C-alpha positions as CSV (number, residue, x, y, z in Angstrom):
1,N,21.7,17.7,1.4
2,L,18.7,16.7,3.4
3,D,17.6,13.0,3.5
4,A,14.0,14.2,3.6
5,R,12.2,15.8,0.7
6,L,10.6,19.2,1.5
7,G,8.0,20.5,-0.9
8,F,4.5,20.0,-2.3
9,D,5.4,18.8,-5.8
10,L,5.4,15.2,-6.8
11,C,8.7,13.4,-6.4
12,T,10.7,12.7,-9.5
13,D,9.8,8.9,-9.4
14,E,6.1,9.7,-9.3
15,Q,6.4,12.2,-12.1
16,D,8.1,9.5,-14.2
17,F,5.4,7.0,-13.3
18,L,2.7,9.4,-14.5
19,Q,4.5,10.0,-17.8
20,K,4.5,6.2,-18.5
21,R,1.0,5.6,-17.1
22,R,-0.4,8.3,-19.3
23,K,0.4,6.2,-22.4
24,V,-1.4,3.2,-20.9
25,V,-4.4,5.4,-20.0
26,A,-4.6,7.0,-23.4
27,A,-4.7,3.6,-25.2
28,A,-7.3,2.3,-22.8
29,L,-9.6,5.3,-23.2
30,K,-9.3,5.2,-26.9
31,D,-10.4,1.5,-26.8
32,V,-13.3,2.0,-24.2
33,L,-14.6,5.2,-25.8
34,H,-14.1,4.0,-29.4
35,L,-12.2,7.1,-30.3
36,E,-11.0,7.5,-33.9
37,E,-7.8,9.4,-33.0
38,D,-5.1,9.0,-30.4
39,L,-5.4,11.3,-27.3
40,Q,-2.8,14.0,-27.1
41,E,-0.8,14.1,-23.9
42,H,-2.6,17.1,-22.4
43,E,-5.9,15.4,-23.1
44,V,-5.3,12.4,-20.9
45,P,-7.1,12.7,-17.6
46,I,-5.7,11.5,-14.3
47,L,-8.3,9.2,-12.7
48,A,-8.3,7.6,-9.3
49,V,-10.1,5.0,-7.4
50,T,-10.5,5.8,-3.7
51,T,-11.6,3.1,-1.2
52,A,-12.6,3.1,2.5
53,G,-11.9,0.4,5.0
54,C,-14.0,-2.0,7.1
55,G,-11.8,-5.1,7.8
56,I,-12.6,-8.3,5.8
57,R,-15.7,-6.7,4.3
58,A,-13.5,-4.0,2.7
59,L,-11.0,-6.6,1.6
60,T,-13.6,-8.7,-0.3
61,G,-15.5,-5.7,-1.5
62,M,-12.4,-4.2,-3.1
63,Y,-11.6,-7.4,-4.9
64,G,-15.0,-7.4,-6.4
65,S,-14.8,-3.7,-7.4
66,I,-11.4,-4.2,-9.1
67,L,-12.6,-7.3,-10.9
68,G,-15.6,-5.3,-12.2
69,L,-13.3,-2.5,-13.5
70,Q,-11.2,-5.1,-15.2
71,K,-14.2,-6.8,-16.9
72,L,-15.4,-3.4,-18.1
73,R,-11.9,-2.7,-19.5
74,V,-11.5,0.5,-17.6
75,L,-8.9,-0.6,-15.0
76,D,-6.2,0.6,-17.4
77,C,-7.8,4.1,-17.3
78,I,-7.0,4.5,-13.7
79,S,-3.7,6.2,-12.5
80,Y,-4.1,5.9,-8.7
81,I,-5.7,3.6,-6.2
82,S,-5.9,4.7,-2.6
83,G,-6.9,2.6,0.4
84,S,-7.2,2.4,4.2
85,S,-7.8,-0.3,6.7
86,G,-9.2,-3.5,5.0
87,T,-8.7,-2.3,1.5
88,T,-4.9,-2.0,2.1
89,W,-4.9,-5.8,2.7
90,T,-6.3,-6.2,-0.8
91,M,-3.8,-3.7,-2.3
92,T,-0.7,-5.2,-0.6
93,K,-1.6,-8.6,-1.9
94,L,-2.3,-7.4,-5.5
95,Y,1.0,-5.5,-5.6
96,E,3.1,-8.5,-4.8
97,N,2.6,-9.3,-8.5
98,A,4.3,-6.8,-10.9
99,D,1.7,-7.3,-13.6
100,W,-1.4,-8.0,-11.4
101,S,-3.8,-5.8,-13.5
102,R,-3.1,-7.9,-16.6
103,K,-3.6,-11.2,-14.8
104,D,-6.9,-13.1,-14.3
105,L,-8.1,-11.6,-11.1
106,G,-10.5,-14.5,-10.7
107,E,-7.7,-16.8,-9.6
108,I,-6.4,-14.2,-7.2
109,I,-9.9,-13.9,-5.7
110,I,-10.2,-17.6,-5.2
111,E,-7.0,-17.6,-3.1
112,A,-8.3,-14.5,-1.2
113,R,-11.6,-16.3,-0.5
114,K,-9.7,-19.3,0.9
115,Q,-7.7,-17.1,3.2
116,A,-10.7,-15.0,4.4
117,S,-12.8,-18.1,5.1
118,K,-10.2,-20.3,6.8
119,C,-10.2,-21.0,10.5
120,K,-8.3,-18.2,12.3
121,M,-7.5,-20.2,15.4
122,G,-4.1,-21.1,14.0
123,A,-3.0,-17.5,14.3
124,F,-3.3,-17.8,18.1
125,C,-1.9,-21.3,18.7
126,L,1.2,-21.8,20.8
127,R,3.5,-22.3,17.8
128,S,2.4,-19.1,16.2
129,L,2.8,-17.2,19.5
130,R,6.4,-18.5,19.7
131,N,7.0,-17.3,16.2
132,Y,5.6,-13.9,17.0
133,Y,7.8,-13.6,20.1
134,R,10.9,-14.6,18.1
135,E,10.3,-12.2,15.3
136,L,9.5,-9.3,17.6
137,S,12.7,-10.0,19.6
138,Q,14.7,-9.9,16.3
139,R,12.9,-6.7,15.4
140,T,13.9,-5.1,18.7
141,Q,17.5,-6.2,18.3
142,A,17.5,-4.5,14.8
143,G,16.7,-1.2,16.5
144,H,12.9,-0.9,15.9
145,K,10.6,0.1,18.7
146,T,8.1,-2.7,19.1
147,S,4.6,-2.6,20.5
148,F,1.2,-4.4,20.4
149,I,0.7,-2.9,16.9
150,D,3.6,-5.0,15.6
151,L,2.1,-8.1,17.1
152,W,-1.2,-7.2,15.5
153,G,0.6,-7.0,12.1
154,L,2.0,-10.5,12.5
155,I,-1.5,-11.8,13.4
156,I,-3.0,-10.2,10.3
157,E,-0.2,-11.8,8.2
158,S,-1.0,-15.2,9.7
159,M,-4.8,-14.8,9.2
160,L,-4.5,-13.7,5.5
161,N,-1.5,-15.9,4.3
162,D,-0.3,-19.5,4.4
163,G,3.2,-18.4,5.4
164,K,5.6,-15.6,6.0
165,C,5.5,-12.8,3.5
166,H,8.9,-11.1,2.8
167,H,7.3,-8.3,0.7
168,R,8.2,-4.7,1.6
169,L,6.6,-1.4,0.5
170,S,9.5,-0.4,-1.7
171,D,9.3,-3.8,-3.5
172,Q,6.1,-2.5,-5.0
173,R,8.1,-0.2,-7.3
174,R,8.4,-3.2,-9.6
175,A,4.7,-3.1,-10.1
176,V,4.6,0.6,-11.2
177,N,8.0,1.5,-12.6
178,Q,6.8,0.8,-16.2
179,G,3.4,2.4,-15.6
180,Q,1.8,-1.0,-15.9
181,N,-0.5,-0.7,-12.9
182,P,-2.1,2.3,-11.0
183,L,0.1,3.8,-8.3
184,P,-1.1,2.6,-4.8
185,I,-1.5,5.2,-2.1
186,Y,-1.9,3.8,1.4
187,L,-3.4,6.1,4.0
188,A,-3.0,6.2,7.8
189,L,-4.0,8.7,10.5
190,N,-1.3,10.2,12.8
191,V,-2.9,10.9,16.2
192,K,-1.7,11.8,19.7
193,D,-2.1,10.0,23.0
194,K,-4.8,11.4,25.2
195,V,-6.1,13.7,22.5
196,A,-9.4,13.0,20.8
197,T,-9.2,12.1,17.1
198,K,-11.8,14.8,16.4
199,D,-9.4,17.4,17.9
200,F,-6.2,16.2,16.2
201,R,-5.6,13.9,13.2
202,E,-3.2,14.1,10.3
203,W,-3.2,12.0,7.1
204,V,0.0,10.2,6.3
205,E,0.6,8.9,2.8
206,F,2.5,5.8,1.9
207,T,3.5,4.9,-1.7
208,P,6.2,2.6,-3.0
209,Y,8.3,5.7,-3.5
210,E,7.7,7.9,-0.4
211,V,6.1,8.2,3.0
212,G,5.1,11.6,4.3
213,F,2.7,14.3,5.3
214,L,1.2,16.4,2.4
215,K,0.1,18.8,5.1
216,Y,3.7,19.8,5.9
217,G,5.2,18.9,2.5
218,A,7.7,16.5,4.2
219,F,8.5,13.1,2.8
220,I,11.1,10.4,3.2
221,R,12.0,7.4,1.0
222,A,9.7,4.4,1.5
223,E,12.7,2.2,2.5
224,D,13.7,4.7,5.2
225,F,10.3,4.6,7.0
226,G,11.0,3.6,10.6
227,S,14.6,4.9,10.6
228,E,15.6,7.7,12.9
229,F,15.7,11.3,11.5
230,F,16.7,14.6,13.0
231,M,16.2,18.0,11.2
232,G,15.6,16.2,7.9
233,R,18.8,14.1,8.1
234,L,19.0,10.3,8.5
235,M,20.7,9.6,11.8
236,K,20.2,5.9,12.1
237,K,19.3,3.6,9.2
238,L,17.1,0.7,10.2
239,P,16.1,-2.3,8.0
240,E,12.9,-1.7,6.1
241,S,10.0,-3.4,7.7
242,R,8.1,-6.2,6.1
243,I,4.7,-5.2,4.8
244,C,2.8,-7.0,7.6
245,F,4.2,-4.4,10.1
246,M,2.8,-1.7,7.9
247,Q,-0.6,-3.4,7.9
248,G,-0.6,-3.4,11.7
249,D,0.9,0.1,12.0
250,S,-2.3,2.0,12.6
251,P,-6.1,1.6,12.4
252,A,-6.0,3.1,8.9
253,W,-3.6,0.4,7.6
254,G,-5.4,-2.4,9.3
């Protein structure tokens, strides 16, 4: 059997998620629209929120938008949230909490405001640089290919958090396995060196379940992203990266 999934259908985990999320959405729509009867399964729409990036402005803007949806009681009507660049910073922070959409987002926003407005010089001090060097060295020893992008991910982590975050993409399954939150889809662009983006670009999708190219119908498990594959088979398993390295992995993630 291949270790990569080939096909254009949703993976089994995502299908199970939608089955559970459909019940949440149906109840929310009945409440918001003041329906007298329960919606039948085939009557429940699949709604999504799509966001675009622009650094810190995107981060703060998305917090405000999600808070607005929560106050309007329509957040539970959403099945998917997609993001790129700065909005992925918001999404990764939200999905650290398995029940974030049912929490008071006001408190989360207060913490985000503190992180966004704090002095960023600490991210570039000698102590931080030493920590970056040590972690990048450990990452190389583990088998990962490191570059400036990995350093940028560590800098983002320092600028948006008080300490090291051990959260990983696959950990976000806890936030969606019961259908309690929308499924996050993180987007990145695959590009080629010395080729203009307008001439070649491919969207890569990241969810807590899978990473892959819809264009080719090729996906791998989220925890295997960064490992070595050949002809659809896992040749060398590497430790799953912390979420900060995903945030620095491309212009689209951060």
